[in-house]
GUKE-713656 format. One record per residue (C-alpha): residue in three letters; x, y, z. Coordinates in nm, 3 decimals. Layout:
BEGIN
("ALA"; (X; Y; Z));
...
This chain:
BEGIN
("MET"; (9.747; 4.392; 3.011));
("SER"; (9.596; 4.428; 3.353));
("LEU"; (9.771; 4.660; 3.600));
("ARG"; (9.554; 4.552; 3.894));
("GLY"; (9.768; 4.484; 4.196));
("GLU"; (10.088; 4.514; 3.995));
("SER"; (10.391; 4.735; 4.050));
("VAL"; (10.544; 4.960; 3.783));
("ARG"; (10.893; 5.109; 3.818));
("ARG"; (10.950; 5.465; 3.692));
("SER"; (11.276; 5.656; 3.724));
("GLY"; (11.395; 5.419; 3.990));
("ALA"; (11.079; 5.442; 4.204));
("SER"; (10.816; 5.178; 4.261));
("LEU"; (10.457; 5.289; 4.205));
("LYS"; (10.180; 5.068; 4.347));
("PHE"; (9.846; 5.067; 4.161));
("ILE"; (9.559; 4.999; 4.396));
("PRO"; (9.214; 4.896; 4.275));
("MET"; (8.965; 5.183; 4.298));
("GLY"; (8.738; 4.981; 4.512));
("ALA"; (9.008; 4.912; 4.764));
("LEU"; (9.108; 5.277; 4.765));
("SER"; (8.752; 5.379; 4.830));
("LEU"; (8.732; 5.139; 5.117));
("ALA"; (9.052; 5.270; 5.267));
("LEU"; (8.938; 5.629; 5.250));
("PHE"; (8.567; 5.607; 5.305));
("GLY"; (8.494; 5.265; 5.434));
("GLY"; (8.463; 5.345; 5.799));
("GLY"; (8.834; 5.364; 5.893));
("VAL"; (9.173; 5.524; 5.826));
("SER"; (9.466; 5.337; 5.682));
("ALA"; (9.766; 5.272; 5.905));
("THR"; (9.989; 5.472; 5.671));
("ALA"; (9.768; 5.779; 5.682));
("LEU"; (9.736; 5.758; 6.056));
("ALA"; (10.112; 5.727; 6.100));
("ALA"; (10.171; 6.029; 5.879));
("GLU"; (9.917; 6.229; 6.074));
("ASN"; (10.077; 6.133; 6.404));
("ALA"; (10.425; 6.222; 6.272));
("ILE"; (10.304; 6.566; 6.166));
("ALA"; (10.145; 6.621; 6.505));
("ALA"; (10.463; 6.508; 6.682));
("ASP"; (10.680; 6.742; 6.471));
("GLY"; (10.444; 7.028; 6.553));
("ASP"; (10.462; 6.948; 6.923));
("ARG"; (10.841; 6.938; 6.913));
("ALA"; (10.857; 7.270; 6.725));
("MET"; (10.619; 7.430; 6.975));
("ALA"; (10.821; 7.293; 7.266));
("LEU"; (11.141; 7.439; 7.120));
("ALA"; (10.970; 7.775; 7.063));
("ASN"; (10.839; 7.775; 7.419));
("ASP"; (11.183; 7.685; 7.553));
("LEU"; (11.343; 7.973; 7.359));
("SER"; (11.073; 8.214; 7.472));
("ALA"; (11.120; 8.102; 7.831));
("ALA"; (11.498; 8.155; 7.799));
("PHE"; (11.445; 8.509; 7.667));
("ALA"; (11.205; 8.586; 7.952));
("ARG"; (11.440; 8.442; 8.215));
("VAL"; (11.739; 8.642; 8.088));
("ALA"; (11.534; 8.963; 8.068));
("ARG"; (11.401; 8.906; 8.421));
("ASP"; (11.750; 8.842; 8.563));
("VAL"; (11.949; 9.112; 8.382));
("THR"; (11.721; 9.415; 8.334));
("PRO"; (11.740; 9.522; 8.703));
("ALA"; (12.117; 9.573; 8.651));
("ILE"; (12.072; 9.801; 8.348));
("VAL"; (12.048; 10.167; 8.445));
("ASN"; (11.960; 10.492; 8.275));
("ILE"; (12.243; 10.747; 8.267));
("THR"; (12.181; 11.119; 8.227));
("THR"; (12.459; 11.376; 8.203));
("PHE"; (12.430; 11.739; 8.303));
("GLY"; (12.657; 12.034; 8.265));
("GLU"; (12.679; 12.410; 8.241));
("GLN"; (12.651; 12.533; 7.887));
("GLN"; (12.773; 12.847; 7.725));
("VAL"; (12.597; 12.961; 7.416));
("ALA"; (12.784; 12.845; 7.111));
("ARG"; (12.526; 12.863; 6.837));
("GLY"; (12.695; 12.906; 6.505));
("PRO"; (12.802; 12.718; 6.195));
("MET"; (13.079; 12.529; 6.383));
("PHE"; (12.850; 12.381; 6.651));
("ASP"; (12.482; 12.310; 6.621));
("PRO"; (12.341; 12.073; 6.884));
("ASN"; (12.065; 11.975; 6.645));
("ASP"; (12.311; 11.871; 6.374));
("GLU"; (12.292; 11.504; 6.273));
("PHE"; (12.667; 11.466; 6.324));
("PHE"; (12.641; 11.524; 6.700));
("ARG"; (12.371; 11.259; 6.728));
("ARG"; (12.550; 10.973; 6.558));
("PHE"; (12.679; 10.817; 6.876));
("PHE"; (12.426; 10.689; 7.126));
("GLY"; (12.361; 10.903; 7.424));
("ASP"; (12.440; 11.226; 7.247));
("ALA"; (12.076; 11.315; 7.244));
("PHE"; (12.092; 11.692; 7.241));
("PRO"; (11.766; 11.859; 7.346));
("GLN"; (11.609; 12.092; 7.096));
("GLN"; (11.706; 12.444; 7.197));
("PRO"; (11.570; 12.784; 7.108));
("GLU"; (11.798; 13.065; 7.012));
("GLN"; (12.005; 13.140; 7.318));
("PRO"; (12.032; 13.478; 7.496));
("ARG"; (12.358; 13.669; 7.480));
("GLY"; (12.522; 13.880; 7.744));
("ARG"; (12.671; 14.226; 7.731));
("ARG"; (12.864; 14.315; 7.416));
("GLY"; (12.735; 14.001; 7.249));
("GLN"; (12.940; 13.766; 7.465));
("PRO"; (12.804; 13.417; 7.529));
("GLN"; (12.589; 13.411; 7.840));
("GLN"; (12.649; 13.144; 8.105));
("LEU"; (12.344; 12.921; 8.133));
("PRO"; (12.217; 12.713; 8.426));
("GLU"; (12.292; 12.340; 8.438));
("ALA"; (12.130; 12.163; 8.145));
("GLN"; (12.078; 11.804; 8.039));
("LEU"; (12.341; 11.717; 7.781));
("GLY"; (12.257; 11.358; 7.693));
("THR"; (12.132; 11.018; 7.798));
("GLY"; (12.248; 10.660; 7.763));
("SER"; (12.264; 10.329; 7.945));
("GLY"; (12.495; 10.157; 8.189));
("ILE"; (12.561; 9.809; 8.330));
("VAL"; (12.597; 9.756; 8.704));
("VAL"; (12.879; 9.502; 8.736));
("SER"; (12.918; 9.474; 9.114));
("ALA"; (12.691; 9.480; 9.417));
("ASP"; (12.883; 9.777; 9.560));
("GLY"; (12.802; 10.009; 9.270));
("TYR"; (13.058; 9.992; 8.989));
("ILE"; (12.898; 10.068; 8.651));
("LEU"; (13.026; 10.018; 8.295));
("THR"; (12.919; 10.260; 8.024));
("ASN"; (13.052; 10.429; 7.711));
("ASN"; (13.291; 10.719; 7.739));
("HIS"; (13.090; 10.912; 7.482));
("VAL"; (12.781; 10.890; 7.705));
("ILE"; (12.939; 11.082; 7.992));
("GLU"; (13.242; 11.268; 7.851));
("ARG"; (13.074; 11.607; 7.809));
("GLY"; (12.900; 11.620; 8.146));
("THR"; (13.004; 11.766; 8.480));
("ARG"; (12.740; 11.568; 8.672));
("VAL"; (12.623; 11.213; 8.602));
("GLN"; (12.293; 11.079; 8.731));
("VAL"; (12.209; 10.708; 8.745));
("ALA"; (11.849; 10.582; 8.763));
("PHE"; (11.729; 10.226; 8.829));
("ALA"; (11.408; 10.065; 8.707));
("ASP"; (11.258; 10.099; 9.059));
("ASN"; (11.309; 10.480; 9.037));
("ARG"; (11.608; 10.491; 9.273));
("GLN"; (11.847; 10.767; 9.164));
("TYR"; (12.211; 10.831; 9.248));
("THR"; (12.476; 11.084; 9.156));
("ALA"; (12.773; 10.891; 9.018));
("THR"; (13.144; 10.953; 9.044));
("VAL"; (13.352; 10.904; 8.730));
("VAL"; (13.618; 10.650; 8.829));
("GLY"; (13.796; 10.678; 8.496));
("ARG"; (13.754; 10.713; 8.121));
("ASP"; (13.932; 10.545; 7.831));
("PRO"; (13.854; 10.723; 7.504));
("ALA"; (14.077; 10.477; 7.316));
("THR"; (13.818; 10.201; 7.368));
("ASP"; (13.516; 10.425; 7.445));
("VAL"; (13.482; 10.268; 7.791));
("ALA"; (13.408; 10.455; 8.113));
("VAL"; (13.358; 10.337; 8.471));
("LEU"; (13.124; 10.503; 8.722));
("LYS"; (13.073; 10.444; 9.095));
("ILE"; (12.764; 10.504; 9.308));
("GLU"; (12.750; 10.477; 9.687));
("ALA"; (12.514; 10.187; 9.745));
("ASP"; (12.522; 9.824; 9.857));
("GLU"; (12.352; 9.500; 9.761));
("LEU"; (12.267; 9.627; 9.415));
("PRO"; (12.148; 9.397; 9.136));
("TYR"; (12.439; 9.339; 8.900));
("ALA"; (12.515; 9.156; 8.577));
("LYS"; (12.787; 8.896; 8.530));
("LEU"; (13.047; 8.958; 8.259));
("GLY"; (13.091; 8.658; 8.029));
("ASN"; (13.372; 8.541; 7.800));
("SER"; (13.332; 8.721; 7.468));
("ASP"; (13.607; 8.509; 7.310));
("ALA"; (13.369; 8.212; 7.329));
("VAL"; (13.093; 8.392; 7.136));
("GLU"; (13.000; 8.230; 6.805));
("VAL"; (12.843; 8.387; 6.498));
("GLY"; (12.477; 8.289; 6.479));
("GLN"; (12.408; 8.253; 6.852));
("TRP"; (12.111; 8.426; 7.011));
("VAL"; (12.165; 8.747; 7.208));
("LEU"; (11.949; 9.009; 7.379));
("ALA"; (12.021; 9.382; 7.377));
("ILE"; (11.904; 9.564; 7.691));
("GLY"; (11.911; 9.939; 7.734));
("ASN"; (11.717; 10.263; 7.728));
("PRO"; (11.653; 10.362; 7.364));
("PHE"; (11.482; 10.699; 7.329));
("GLY"; (11.443; 10.706; 7.707));
("LEU"; (11.230; 10.389; 7.710));
("ASN"; (11.392; 10.227; 8.013));
("GLN"; (11.487; 9.857; 8.030));
("THR"; (11.391; 9.781; 7.669));
("VAL"; (11.478; 9.429; 7.553));
("THR"; (11.534; 9.327; 7.190));
("ALA"; (11.651; 8.995; 7.044));
("GLY"; (11.880; 8.899; 6.760));
("ILE"; (12.192; 8.704; 6.679));
("ILE"; (12.565; 8.766; 6.661));
("SER"; (12.612; 8.865; 6.298));
("ALA"; (12.993; 8.888; 6.292));
("LYS"; (13.300; 8.922; 6.513));
("GLY"; (13.614; 9.132; 6.501));
("ARG"; (13.457; 9.431; 6.324));
("THR"; (13.638; 9.763; 6.291));
("LEU"; (13.468; 10.086; 6.192));
("ASN"; (13.781; 10.280; 6.095));
("GLY"; (13.635; 10.626; 6.070));
("ASN"; (13.309; 10.535; 5.894));
("GLY"; (13.115; 10.857; 5.931));
("ALA"; (12.782; 10.675; 5.943));
("THR"; (12.874; 10.508; 6.269));
("ARG"; (13.125; 10.710; 6.466));
("ARG"; (13.279; 11.046; 6.535));
("PRO"; (13.593; 11.175; 6.366));
("GLY"; (13.887; 11.004; 6.528));
("GLY"; (13.660; 10.736; 6.671));
("THR"; (13.831; 10.484; 6.897));
("MET"; (14.186; 10.352; 6.870));
("PHE"; (14.122; 9.989; 6.960));
("GLU"; (13.828; 9.814; 6.798));
("ASP"; (13.715; 9.453; 6.797));
("PHE"; (13.338; 9.491; 6.779));
("LEU"; (13.074; 9.222; 6.796));
("GLN"; (12.813; 9.289; 6.526));
("THR"; (12.448; 9.210; 6.600));
("ASP"; (12.108; 9.251; 6.438));
("ALA"; (11.933; 9.294; 6.772));
("ALA"; (11.756; 9.630; 6.749));
("ILE"; (11.957; 9.908; 6.917));
("ASN"; (11.890; 10.278; 6.887));
("PRO"; (12.003; 10.612; 7.036));
("GLY"; (12.005; 10.570; 7.413));
("ASN"; (12.121; 10.206; 7.397));
("SER"; (12.486; 10.310; 7.426));
("GLY"; (12.643; 10.159; 7.734));
("GLY"; (12.374; 9.892; 7.761));
("ALA"; (12.424; 9.517; 7.765));
("LEU"; (12.446; 9.255; 7.494));
("VAL"; (12.361; 8.932; 7.675));
("ASN"; (12.378; 8.561; 7.587));
("LEU"; (12.110; 8.309; 7.685));
("LYS"; (12.303; 8.222; 8.002));
("GLY"; (12.238; 8.578; 8.121));
("GLU"; (12.605; 8.676; 8.081));
("VAL"; (12.704; 9.014; 7.941));
("ILE"; (12.921; 8.942; 7.638));
("GLY"; (12.925; 9.295; 7.498));
("MET"; (12.846; 9.662; 7.564));
("ASN"; (12.631; 9.821; 7.292));
("THR"; (12.821; 10.114; 7.144));
("ALA"; (12.738; 10.212; 6.786));
("ILE"; (12.509; 10.149; 6.490));
("PHE"; (12.549; 10.166; 6.117));
("THR"; (12.274; 10.393; 5.993));
("ARG"; (12.187; 10.621; 5.709));
("SER"; (11.862; 10.733; 5.873));
("GLY"; (11.975; 10.799; 6.232));
("GLY"; (11.793; 10.491; 6.361));
("TYR"; (11.804; 10.113; 6.356));
("MET"; (11.893; 9.950; 6.024));
("GLY"; (11.981; 9.598; 6.140));
("ILE"; (12.351; 9.651; 6.211));
("GLY"; (12.476; 9.733; 6.559));
("PHE"; (12.814; 9.704; 6.730));
("ALA"; (12.915; 9.611; 7.083));
("ILE"; (13.249; 9.627; 7.264));
("PRO"; (13.341; 9.269; 7.363));
("SER"; (13.313; 9.203; 7.734));
("ASN"; (13.674; 9.083; 7.757));
("MET"; (13.800; 9.417; 7.625));
("ALA"; (13.566; 9.612; 7.852));
("SER"; (13.653; 9.407; 8.162));
("GLY"; (14.027; 9.462; 8.109));
("VAL"; (13.972; 9.838; 8.097));
("LEU"; (13.735; 9.814; 8.396));
("GLU"; (13.994; 9.651; 8.619));
("GLN"; (14.266; 9.903; 8.532));
("LEU"; (14.038; 10.203; 8.582));
("LYS"; (13.922; 10.066; 8.918));
("ALA"; (14.280; 10.010; 9.028));
("THR"; (14.450; 10.329; 8.907));
("GLY"; (14.199; 10.548; 8.721));
("THR"; (14.407; 10.513; 8.402));
("VAL"; (14.480; 10.247; 8.141));
("GLN"; (14.833; 10.137; 8.051));
("ARG"; (14.895; 9.945; 7.730));
("GLY"; (15.176; 9.730; 7.605));
("PHE"; (15.415; 9.835; 7.331));
("LEU"; (15.599; 9.597; 7.096));
("GLY"; (15.782; 9.837; 6.864));
("VAL"; (15.689; 9.706; 6.521));
("GLY"; (15.524; 9.826; 6.204));
("ILE"; (15.264; 9.576; 6.088));
("GLN"; (15.030; 9.511; 5.798));
("ASP"; (14.773; 9.255; 5.692));
("LEU"; (14.924; 8.971; 5.493));
("ASP"; (14.807; 8.970; 5.132));
("PRO"; (14.806; 8.646; 4.927));
("ASP"; (15.088; 8.748; 4.692));
("THR"; (15.322; 8.841; 4.976));
("ALA"; (15.235; 8.522; 5.161));
("LYS"; (15.312; 8.314; 4.852));
("SER"; (15.644; 8.489; 4.797));
("LEU"; (15.741; 8.406; 5.156));
("GLY"; (15.635; 8.042; 5.119));
("PHE"; (15.357; 8.078; 5.375));
("GLU"; (15.001; 7.947; 5.377));
("GLY"; (14.746; 8.055; 5.634));
("ARG"; (14.661; 8.365; 5.840));
("GLY"; (14.909; 8.597; 6.006));
("VAL"; (15.044; 8.953; 6.032));
("LEU"; (15.349; 9.077; 5.845));
("ILE"; (15.614; 9.284; 6.027));
("ASN"; (15.732; 9.562; 5.797));
("GLU"; (15.934; 9.773; 6.044));
("ILE"; (16.130; 9.717; 6.365));
("THR"; (16.192; 10.001; 6.611));
("PRO"; (16.564; 10.000; 6.691));
("GLY"; (16.619; 9.908; 7.054));
("GLY"; (16.248; 9.837; 7.108));
("PRO"; (16.097; 9.523; 7.264));
("ALA"; (16.062; 9.345; 6.927));
("ASP"; (16.420; 9.429; 6.831));
("LYS"; (16.550; 9.296; 7.164));
("ALA"; (16.343; 8.979; 7.122));
("GLY"; (16.503; 8.905; 6.784));
("LEU"; (16.206; 8.977; 6.558));
("LYS"; (16.288; 9.078; 6.202));
("THR"; (16.114; 9.249; 5.913));
("GLU"; (15.917; 9.004; 5.698));
("ASP"; (15.851; 8.782; 5.997));
("ILE"; (15.489; 8.665; 6.003));
("VAL"; (15.333; 8.673; 6.351));
("LEU"; (15.095; 8.379; 6.403));
("THR"; (15.007; 8.392; 6.773));
("ILE"; (15.078; 8.592; 7.088));
("ASP"; (15.047; 8.389; 7.408));
("GLY"; (14.842; 8.138; 7.212));
("ARG"; (14.595; 8.396; 7.078));
("ALA"; (14.568; 8.401; 6.698));
("THR"; (14.686; 8.716; 6.518));
("ASP"; (14.504; 8.684; 6.188));
("SER"; (14.487; 9.060; 6.123));
("ALA"; (14.689; 9.369; 6.202));
("ASN"; (14.399; 9.498; 6.410));
("ALA"; (14.390; 9.177; 6.615));
("LEU"; (14.763; 9.197; 6.687));
("ARG"; (14.734; 9.564; 6.783));
("ASN"; (14.446; 9.490; 7.023));
("ILE"; (14.624; 9.195; 7.184));
("ILE"; (14.941; 9.393; 7.254));
("ALA"; (14.740; 9.689; 7.384));
("SER"; (14.547; 9.464; 7.624));
("ILE"; (14.866; 9.339; 7.796));
("THR"; (15.021; 9.525; 8.089));
("PRO"; (15.358; 9.687; 8.014));
("GLY"; (15.651; 9.493; 8.154));
("ARG"; (15.495; 9.153; 8.093));
("SER"; (15.668; 8.895; 7.875));
("VAL"; (15.477; 8.738; 7.587));
("LYS"; (15.552; 8.436; 7.371));
("MET"; (15.520; 8.499; 7.000));
("GLU"; (15.494; 8.227; 6.738));
("VAL"; (15.636; 8.354; 6.409));
("PHE"; (15.698; 8.215; 6.064));
("ARG"; (16.041; 8.290; 5.921));
("GLU"; (16.218; 8.144; 5.617));
("GLY"; (16.003; 7.835; 5.588));
("ARG"; (15.965; 7.734; 5.952));
("LYS"; (15.788; 7.832; 6.272));
("GLN"; (15.970; 7.946; 6.581));
("THR"; (15.883; 8.094; 6.919));
("LEU"; (16.031; 8.418; 7.051));
("GLU"; (15.978; 8.595; 7.382));
("ALA"; (15.939; 8.971; 7.415));
("THR"; (15.901; 9.196; 7.721));
("LEU"; (15.653; 9.469; 7.633));
("GLY"; (15.721; 9.836; 7.682));
("ASN"; (15.475; 10.111; 7.779));
("ARG"; (15.277; 10.250; 7.488));
("ASP"; (15.205; 10.587; 7.651));
("ALA"; (15.568; 10.637; 7.738));
("GLN"; (15.666; 10.554; 7.381));
("ILE"; (15.417; 10.802; 7.239));
("ALA"; (15.554; 11.071; 7.467));
("ALA"; (15.901; 10.987; 7.342));
("GLY"; (15.810; 11.023; 6.975));
("GLY"; (15.548; 10.792; 6.830));
("ALA"; (15.324; 10.491; 6.868));
("ALA"; (15.489; 10.267; 6.617));
("GLY"; (15.845; 10.365; 6.702));
("GLY"; (16.069; 10.660; 6.766));
("ASN"; (16.016; 10.776; 6.410));
("GLY"; (15.664; 10.653; 6.349));
("VAL"; (15.298; 10.697; 6.437));
("GLY"; (15.033; 10.423; 6.430));
("THR"; (14.691; 10.430; 6.262));
("ASP"; (14.510; 10.536; 6.579));
("ASN"; (14.452; 10.897; 6.469));
("VAL"; (14.178; 11.097; 6.302));
("LEU"; (14.312; 11.010; 5.954));
("GLY"; (14.346; 10.637; 6.018));
("VAL"; (14.697; 10.629; 5.874));
("ALA"; (15.035; 10.511; 6.005));
("VAL"; (15.336; 10.719; 5.905));
("ALA"; (15.713; 10.726; 5.950));
("THR"; (15.954; 11.014; 5.919));
("VAL"; (16.108; 11.040; 5.571));
("THR"; (16.479; 10.960; 5.598));
("ALA"; (16.784; 11.016; 5.379));
("ALA"; (16.768; 10.647; 5.288));
("ASP"; (16.408; 10.701; 5.168));
("ARG"; (16.519; 10.992; 4.948));
("GLU"; (16.797; 10.782; 4.798));
("ARG"; (16.570; 10.484; 4.745));
("LEU"; (16.304; 10.695; 4.578));
("GLY"; (16.549; 10.904; 4.377));
("ASP"; (16.370; 11.211; 4.508));
("GLU"; (16.598; 11.462; 4.680));
("ARG"; (16.299; 11.679; 4.774));
("ALA"; (16.114; 11.398; 4.954));
("ARG"; (16.029; 11.511; 5.308));
("GLY"; (15.766; 11.501; 5.579));
("VAL"; (15.623; 11.164; 5.674));
("MET"; (15.567; 10.861; 5.456));
("ILE"; (15.244; 10.660; 5.478));
("THR"; (15.323; 10.305; 5.589));
("GLU"; (14.977; 10.170; 5.665));
("ILE"; (14.620; 10.280; 5.592));
("ALA"; (14.324; 10.154; 5.794));
("PRO"; (14.043; 10.018; 5.571));
("GLU"; (13.757; 10.263; 5.512));
("SER"; (13.949; 10.540; 5.690));
("PRO"; (13.934; 10.900; 5.565));
("VAL"; (14.274; 10.861; 5.396));
("ALA"; (14.170; 10.533; 5.232));
("MET"; (13.858; 10.701; 5.093));
("LEU"; (14.078; 10.979; 4.955));
("GLY"; (14.266; 10.722; 4.748));
("LEU"; (14.609; 10.765; 4.908));
("ARG"; (14.848; 10.470; 4.919));
("PRO"; (15.144; 10.352; 5.128));
("GLY"; (15.452; 10.530; 5.000));
("ASP"; (15.273; 10.862; 4.955));
("MET"; (15.418; 11.143; 5.168));
("ILE"; (15.233; 11.401; 5.377));
("VAL"; (15.435; 11.724; 5.375));
("ALA"; (15.184; 11.968; 5.529));
("ILE"; (14.857; 11.967; 5.725));
("ASN"; (14.647; 12.284; 5.718));
("ARG"; (14.954; 12.494; 5.621));
("ALA"; (15.164; 12.343; 5.903));
("GLU"; (15.482; 12.200; 5.754));
("ILE"; (15.543; 11.838; 5.854));
("THR"; (15.909; 11.767; 5.924));
("ASP"; (15.877; 11.440; 6.115));
("ALA"; (15.635; 11.206; 6.296));
("ALA"; (15.622; 11.432; 6.602));
("ALA"; (15.518; 11.730; 6.386));
("PHE"; (15.252; 11.511; 6.221));
("THR"; (15.105; 11.422; 6.563));
("ALA"; (15.113; 11.786; 6.678));
("ALA"; (14.937; 11.908; 6.363));
("LEU"; (14.653; 11.660; 6.407));
("LYS"; (14.582; 11.774; 6.763));
("ASN"; (14.404; 12.081; 6.629));
("ALA"; (14.265; 11.919; 6.315));
("ASN"; (13.889; 11.875; 6.282));
("LEU"; (13.713; 11.676; 6.012));
("ALA"; (13.401; 11.890; 6.054));
("GLN"; (13.602; 12.194; 5.942));
("GLY"; (13.808; 11.998; 5.692));
("ILE"; (14.167; 11.873; 5.705));
("ARG"; (14.383; 11.994; 5.418));
("LEU"; (14.677; 11.770; 5.325));
("ARG"; (14.967; 11.849; 5.094));
("ILE"; (15.070; 11.520; 4.942));
("ARG"; (15.392; 11.432; 4.761));
("SER"; (15.386; 11.131; 4.531));
("ASN"; (15.604; 11.035; 4.234));
("GLY"; (15.803; 11.358; 4.262));
("ALA"; (15.496; 11.584; 4.243));
("GLU"; (15.283; 11.757; 4.506));
("ARG"; (14.911; 11.818; 4.531));
("VAL"; (14.657; 11.937; 4.788));
("ALA"; (14.371; 11.716; 4.904));
("THR"; (14.100; 11.796; 5.160));
("ILE"; (13.920; 11.551; 5.386));
("MET"; (13.591; 11.669; 5.531));
("MET"; (13.316; 11.503; 5.727));
("ASN"; (13.022; 11.395; 5.513));
("ARG"; (12.703; 11.568; 5.618));
């Protein structure tokens, strides 16, 4: 049977057999077939399009770098140092270098004064970092940890202009600080809307790593809404209270702290703050404070020099699937597990086992998100809360109190409670007579753990909600106020010793910074 010029179907495809002579003519007979030419042209066109896209992206990077780098400054802090060389404080210790800007200079053994007392030394450089000029008249955003130890702050521009800056205000709770220099018509960067940032979009990190001024690196947004929660590889003991980090793989290193994370529109959508590292340098994971959080702190510090935060008066926890199912709820939300009597939530009609869905239209899909939203709202403002209760949604309105005033009165979570924003990363409430009766434990005392931040020191110790803390470093804990007071002098570097009561028995556990 001849196959010349015939078609054969195989596995649903049609295969055309061409006579060898015709094939030879097509390939070698003085011309190129139309099919081959079309394929060649298509390949060339695809290559041109790919090159055009690459050139466009490269041009965008160059434009953003050109526009924004003049607004990124080098920050150097100076201060008078007393000799404190000993096992409790070594400026060359890795721990003191984990946050950007804490670049301690290598120091020889220091002289001592009469009778072995520490000798006062001349002004010395304490650290370096980066900053973002955000207005033509000289307001600068940076990290609190970049400038907190200094008595004098110097700002340097790429054109070698230098200024001594005034500290307008600091907010350790978010690790944001605002500086002011006396100058006009300065280059400045525009703050963008970090809520609109999407995972996967291109970003540039601009700062001064290792003193290499105006360094630009590129990457993408790797994740949103990250919390570090006391991870020793990325932050100091205690860390920050309010966290909602953007994660990026753009290369950032020591000295980048306070620098800008910028989108391709040239808008600052984050302030580079921390890295995850096991080596001390870049490992592909960096964190930036969202611009919306930073700008809120900026405006308050400019206006008053301090930051005031809203207070709702609830205990909250992430909603686990089993609890959600038992409440007949599907979706994301935050469970209320405690109501402060007489607090804003109580007055608004919120109840335990309510599930908070939104606050002023902003989704509350985690306890951390709810905490950050409330903290970002000025005390005295009313907010609308969408909650799920007994099978249906409803909207309640609450007028927020003042968080600082509440803490001064006896606790962040309520009059008898303390939130997770402490060195241990644990929320507690004073043990009551009702707790003793419920537990069948007449000796129950101290404070009961109500919430544990993920990856916090207490979480790593294996403690659970319901466990009681009865002593901290020999200090007996009688209530939430005593718990807060005991932690003021606690230091993870020296170790925090906890006496824990659980299931009618007590034990001692120690939390210490990993070196």
